[in-house]
N, C-alpha and C positions, 0 to 999 in steps of 0.2 A: 595706949599711948596718946598724949595730948596732941603729937605734932608729928604727920608722917609725911614722907617725900616720895616721889615717883616720877616716873620717864614716861612720857607721850601720852595719846587719845587713849590706849587701852588701860593703861596702869590709872590714868585720871577716873576713869570710869567705874573701874574696881573700887578706889578709896574714896571715891565722891560719895559712896553708898553709906558710910560710917562718919562722913563729914558735916560741919555745919556751916564750912567755909571753905572755897578753893583760890589759893594763890595761882596765878598762871605767870610764869617767867619766860619769857622768849627775846633774849638780849637782842639779838642782830637777826629780825629787828622789829617783830609784830608789838610786843609789850611797850619796848623804847618809841615807836611811832605812836602808840596809843597815849601815851603820857605827852607826847608833844603835841598833839591834835588836841587832846581835852584840856591841855595849858593855855589853848588858842581860843576855847571856846566850843569847839566842835562835841557833837554826839556821835560817837562811833560805835559803827554797827558791825561786828564780826562776822564773816561769811565764810564758808569751809571752803568754795570753791571759785577760781578765776575763769570764768568763762561766760557764755551768754547768759545764764540763771542769775549772774551777779549783776549784769546789764541791768535786768529786767527786776530786780529786789531793787536797785537804787532808783530806778524810775519809781516805782513803788511807793518808796518813801520820800522820793523827790531830793534825793541825795546825792551829794558828788561820789563818783566811784574812782578808788585808787587803783589806779594801773601799775605794771611793771614798771621797774626803774628805767629800763630801758624805753619804756612807751612815751613818757613824760614830753607833754608838749606845751605851749601855752594854752592852747584849749583844754588839757587834760593835765593840770599841774601837780595834781596829789599822787601820791604812791607810797608803797611800804618804806620809802627812805625816810628818815627821820629829818635829815638834812632837807631833802625838798618840802617836806611837810612844812618845816619852819618857813620858807620863803614864799610858798603858795599862799594865794588869797584866802581870806577867812573864810570858812562854810560853815553853815550851823550842822548839817549833817553829813556825815560820811560814812561809805560802805568800804571796810577793809578787809579784802580776802587775803588769807594765808591759810597754807595745806597745813600749819603746826600749830600755833600759838591761837590763832583765830578758831580753830576747828575745837581744840579744846574749850576755850572759853563758850562757843557758842553751845556745844555737847553741854558743858555744866550749866548753863543758863536754861539749856530745853530739860533735862532730865534730874537735875539734882533735888533732893526733897529736903527742907529746911526741917530743923530738928522739930519734934512734935506733929509735923505736917505729915501728908499723905502723897502721893503720885496725882499730880495734877494741883497741887496747890502754889506751884511756882518753882523756880531753880534756885540752887544755892547762890549765897551772895559769891560772887566771883570778882576777883581783883587783878588788876595787871601791873606787876611789879617789875621793875628793871634795877639795874644798878643806881641810876638817875634817883630814885625815889625809897630805897632799899629801905631808909630809916623813916621816912613818914609813912611808908607803909605798916612797917612794925609797930609805931606806934598806935597807929589805929586799929590794929587787930587786937593789941594790948588793952586799949581802951574799950574796946566792945567783949573783952573777955574770951578772945578766940586761942583756941590754943591749950585748953583748960580740958580736963575730964568729960565737962560737961556741953562742950562747946569744940569738938575736936577740929582741927586745923590740916588740911592737906596742901602741901606746896609742890607743884608739878614744872619738873624743866621740860621743855616742848621739845628740844633736839630738832635734827634735821632730819632728812630722809635721803635714802640710798636711791639709786635710779630705780629699784624694783619696787620702791613704794615702803620699805620697811625702815623703822626707826635707827637713825643714826646718833648715838649720844654725842651733844656736844659740849665742849669746855666752857665756853660762854655761859651756857645755861646752868651747868653746874657751880659755877661762880657765883652766878646769879641767886641762885636757889640759896646757896652758901652765905652770900651778902645778906640776905634776908634775915635768913634764920639766926644768923651773927647778933643782929639788930634785935632781933626779939628775943632771945636768952640773955642779950646784957639788959634787959628789962625788969626780968623777975624769972625765979625758979621754972621751967618750963619740962615736961615729960616727952623727948623727942627720942624717936626711934634712932637705932643705931645709925642707918641711913642718913636720917635727918642732919644727926651728930655729925657725922663724918663729911656733909657738906659743909656744915659752918666749920669746923675744925679746916677744912680745904681753904677757905676764904682766908680765916684768921693765920694761916701758917704760912701763906702766898705771900713772897716777899713784894712781889710790885704786880698785883692783878690786873691792873689798868694796862701794862707792857704785856701780859699774857693774853688779853683780851685782842691786842693788835697781832699777835703773833699763832693764834690758834689756828686750825683750818678755815673755820667761816668767816675769822678775820682777814687771813690772805687772801681768801676768796673775793671779799669785796674789795680789797685793794686790788687784784688782777682784773676786776670787772671795771676798775676806775670809779669806787666810791668808799676811798678811804675816811671821806667825812662823815658816813655814817658809823664807822667804828668809832670816830672819835666822839660823835654825839652820845653813843652809846657808854662810853668810857667817861662820862660825867657824873660821878660818884657824888651821891646827895647833894645835887643841885635845884632837885624838885621837891616841892611840899605836895606836889600832887596826886592824890588816892584815886585813881580810875575805879569805879565800880561798877558794875552791869548790871543796868536797870532799864526794864522795860525793853530789853533788847539791845539797849545801848550803853556803851560805857561814858560814864559822867563823872565829872567830880565828886567824891565822897561828901556826903552833907553833915 
């Protein structure tokens, strides 16, 4: 199959073994935040843990460190909130910790093996996709032949986590994957796995996916926590032409 779809870090690691490119989707909010930050000119470094090691990592890179939404202050205006990133001062380098999308992106960049390569040759091309850039991502993939038999593509829904750390499938990421795959298969014939076809069909069959984004569990949580603007930014379908690609450890705008 040319295009596969899976959930979370574990399935990403398995599917990436046979992939030539990995697309990560974390609509609320990692990949949406990456897109907003890269649009502003920042190089975004994904990081798996939001702890003291993140502080050290940011210091090593001479980068700003994104904090939790509730920790935003004039001294630390950068966070996982896409809305906050839009109003934060520009920064050249930003470390963006996230237990979901960031973990998958960092994992793919570190351990993936490009076609014809061997361990140690460098990671897979990793793309950050969201509803905002879903068509731009699809065009970028199609232009480079990803999703073909010779250059298989894996698209991963990051999902959320239950209190015990296990994966919680999240509707917003399923819709995000479906949005990207729907745009991709509109560009030509692709051999999608049944799971990938089902995700694309869900997006196409959903009468008002933006409304569902606001009403889903993760969307309601952000409303309850006082961050409805983050859902609104994530719901800006096809408003961005930016395609963030992981390059030397940081997401940069695709060349």
